[in-house]
C-alpha positions as CSV (number, residue, x, y, z in Angstrom):
1,X,-72.7,80.1,-105.9
2,X,-76.3,79.9,-105.8
3,X,-77.7,78.1,-102.8
4,X,-81.5,77.4,-102.7
5,X,-83.3,76.4,-99.4
6,X,-86.8,75.8,-99.2
7,X,-88.5,74.6,-95.9
8,X,-91.5,72.6,-96.0
9,X,-90.7,71.7,-99.6
10,X,-93.5,69.2,-99.5
11,X,-96.7,69.1,-97.5
12,X,-96.5,67.7,-94.0
13,X,-98.5,64.7,-94.2
14,X,-95.8,63.7,-97.4
15,X,-92.8,64.6,-94.9
16,X,-94.3,62.3,-92.3
17,X,-95.0,59.5,-94.6
18,X,-91.3,59.7,-96.3
19,X,-90.0,59.4,-92.6
20,X,-92.0,56.4,-91.8
21,X,-91.2,54.5,-94.8
22,X,-87.3,55.4,-94.6
23,X,-86.9,54.8,-91.1
24,X,-88.9,51.3,-90.8
25,X,-87.2,48.4,-90.4
26,X,-88.8,46.9,-94.2
27,X,-86.2,49.6,-95.6
28,X,-83.0,48.1,-97.2
29,X,-79.6,49.7,-96.7
30,X,-76.6,49.0,-97.8
31,X,-73.0,49.6,-95.7
32,X,-70.4,51.5,-97.3
33,X,-66.8,51.9,-95.6
34,X,-66.6,55.5,-96.9
35,X,-69.6,57.8,-97.8
36,X,-67.9,59.6,-100.7
37,X,-65.9,58.0,-103.6
38,X,-64.3,55.0,-101.9
39,X,-61.9,54.9,-105.0
40,X,-59.8,57.8,-103.9
41,X,-57.4,58.1,-100.8
42,X,-58.6,60.2,-98.4
43,X,-56.6,60.2,-94.9
44,X,-59.9,59.7,-92.8
45,X,-62.9,57.3,-94.2
46,X,-66.8,58.1,-93.0
47,X,-68.8,55.1,-93.3
48,X,-72.7,55.0,-93.7
49,X,-75.3,53.5,-95.3
50,X,-77.1,54.0,-98.6
51,X,-80.0,52.8,-100.8
52,X,-79.9,53.7,-104.5
53,X,-83.6,54.4,-105.8
54,X,-82.6,55.4,-108.8
55,X,-79.6,55.3,-111.2
56,X,-79.4,56.4,-114.9
57,X,-77.9,54.1,-117.4
58,X,-73.8,54.3,-116.8
59,X,-71.2,52.7,-119.5
60,X,-74.0,50.6,-120.7
61,X,-75.2,49.3,-117.6
62,X,-78.9,49.3,-117.4
63,X,-80.5,51.8,-115.0
64,X,-81.2,51.2,-111.6
65,X,-84.9,51.5,-110.1
66,X,-85.9,50.5,-106.6
67,X,-89.7,50.0,-105.6
68,X,-89.1,53.4,-103.3
69,X,-88.5,55.7,-106.5
70,X,-92.1,56.5,-107.1
71,X,-92.9,57.6,-103.8
72,X,-89.5,59.9,-103.8
73,X,-89.6,61.4,-107.3
74,X,-92.5,63.6,-106.5
75,X,-90.4,65.5,-103.8
76,X,-88.1,66.6,-106.6
77,X,-90.8,67.8,-108.8
78,X,-92.7,69.6,-105.9
79,X,-89.4,71.5,-105.0
80,X,-88.3,72.6,-108.6
81,X,-91.6,74.1,-108.9
82,X,-91.3,76.1,-105.4
83,X,-87.9,77.0,-106.6
84,X,-88.4,77.9,-110.2
85,X,-85.9,75.4,-111.3
86,X,-85.7,73.5,-114.9
87,X,-86.0,69.8,-114.8
88,X,-85.4,67.8,-117.8
89,X,-83.8,64.5,-116.8
90,X,-83.0,62.3,-113.6
91,X,-79.5,60.9,-113.2
92,X,-79.8,59.6,-109.6
93,X,-82.0,59.4,-106.6
94,X,-79.8,57.9,-103.6
95,X,-81.0,57.9,-99.8
96,X,-78.4,58.0,-97.2
97,X,-78.5,57.4,-93.6
98,X,-75.6,58.3,-91.0
99,X,-76.2,56.7,-87.2
100,X,-74.9,58.9,-84.4
101,X,-71.0,58.9,-83.8
102,X,-68.1,60.4,-81.9
103,X,-66.3,61.5,-84.9
104,X,-64.4,64.7,-84.3
105,X,-64.3,66.4,-88.0
106,X,-65.7,69.4,-89.4
107,X,-67.4,67.3,-92.2
108,X,-67.3,64.2,-94.3
109,X,-64.8,64.0,-97.3
110,X,-65.9,66.7,-100.1
111,X,-67.0,65.2,-103.3
112,X,-69.2,65.5,-106.3
113,X,-71.5,63.1,-107.0
114,X,-71.0,63.6,-111.2
115,X,-68.4,65.7,-113.1
116,X,-70.9,66.7,-115.9
117,X,-73.1,69.8,-115.4
118,X,-76.3,68.8,-113.4
119,X,-77.8,70.2,-110.3
120,X,-77.8,68.2,-106.7
121,X,-80.6,68.6,-104.6
122,X,-81.0,67.3,-100.9
123,X,-84.1,66.5,-98.9
124,X,-83.9,66.0,-95.2
125,X,-86.1,63.0,-93.8
126,X,-85.8,64.2,-90.4
127,X,-84.5,66.6,-87.5
128,X,-80.8,66.0,-87.5
129,X,-77.5,68.0,-86.6
130,X,-75.0,67.1,-89.4
131,X,-75.3,69.8,-91.7
132,X,-74.3,69.8,-95.5
133,X,-71.4,71.8,-96.2
134,X,-71.0,73.1,-99.8
135,X,-67.6,74.4,-101.0
136,X,-66.2,76.9,-103.4
137,X,-64.6,74.7,-105.7
138,X,-65.8,72.9,-108.4
139,X,-64.6,70.1,-110.6
140,X,-63.2,72.8,-112.8
141,X,-61.0,74.0,-110.0
142,X,-60.3,70.6,-108.6
143,X,-60.4,67.7,-110.8
144,X,-61.6,64.5,-109.2
145,X,-58.4,63.0,-109.7
146,X,-56.9,65.7,-107.0
147,X,-59.8,65.7,-104.7
148,X,-58.4,63.4,-101.9
149,X,-55.4,65.2,-102.2
150,X,-56.9,68.7,-101.8
151,X,-59.1,67.4,-98.9
152,X,-56.2,66.0,-96.9
153,X,-54.3,69.4,-97.2
154,X,-57.4,71.2,-95.6
155,X,-57.7,73.5,-99.0
156,X,-61.4,73.4,-99.7
157,X,-63.3,76.7,-98.6
158,X,-66.7,76.4,-97.5
159,X,-69.4,78.6,-99.5
160,X,-72.5,77.9,-97.6
161,X,-73.8,75.3,-95.0
162,X,-77.4,73.9,-94.5
163,X,-78.6,72.0,-91.3
164,X,-80.9,69.1,-91.5
165,X,-84.3,69.7,-90.8
166,X,-87.4,67.9,-91.5
167,X,-89.3,68.8,-94.6
168,X,-86.3,71.2,-95.6
169,X,-84.6,70.7,-99.2
170,X,-81.6,72.5,-100.8
171,X,-79.9,72.5,-104.2
172,X,-76.8,73.9,-105.6
173,X,-75.1,73.3,-109.1
174,X,-73.7,69.9,-108.7
175,X,-70.2,70.7,-109.9
176,X,-69.6,72.0,-106.5
177,X,-68.1,69.9,-103.9
178,X,-69.9,69.2,-101.2
179,X,-69.9,66.9,-97.9
180,X,-72.4,65.5,-95.1
181,X,-71.6,64.8,-91.5
182,X,-72.6,62.5,-88.9
183,X,-74.9,63.4,-86.5
184,X,-73.6,63.7,-82.6
185,X,-76.6,64.5,-81.2
186,X,-79.7,62.9,-82.7
187,X,-79.8,59.2,-83.6
188,X,-79.5,59.3,-87.3
189,X,-79.5,61.7,-90.4
190,X,-81.5,60.2,-93.0
191,X,-81.5,62.5,-96.3
192,X,-82.2,61.8,-99.9
193,X,-79.9,63.3,-103.0
194,X,-81.6,64.0,-106.3
195,X,-79.2,64.7,-109.5
196,X,-80.5,65.8,-112.3
197,X,-80.3,68.0,-115.2
């Protein structure tokens, strides 16, 4: 598995602006009881907040685009340029927020964002704890319908992990299962996930 990690993926002033916008009381969040796929039957749920900035057309439903999308999309373009990654189309931009918690777990529930071939990239908005963990298993190894059972039996194997450092961006083959984690030291962890082909 090829895990790409680039510190300072965007200029410092841009990093500060993104952190100010997403950390302000004007930014809207939706609460979820389970940060991964709530339809699956995991033994433990990990609640969190999200904001869907962009979602491509799915099942004849029109695409979703929020007012923040134009500010976030250049992050992906700059990263792809620095990482030498090809970009053809955007599937989703999701902003996630986890507040500090006393949850004693190694990571959240493993999941994939899409089953189709794509790349997943994560940009870290603020310095925090709560690594992103990428697992060796893909949807070819473990179908989504079996992911909860596989996770509940603690069978996923860690391939790599990246700590949330402001301005850092990482990417991997989006067919690999991955998971985030609540921070235990900092007040919040904000990250932007981009799914693209």
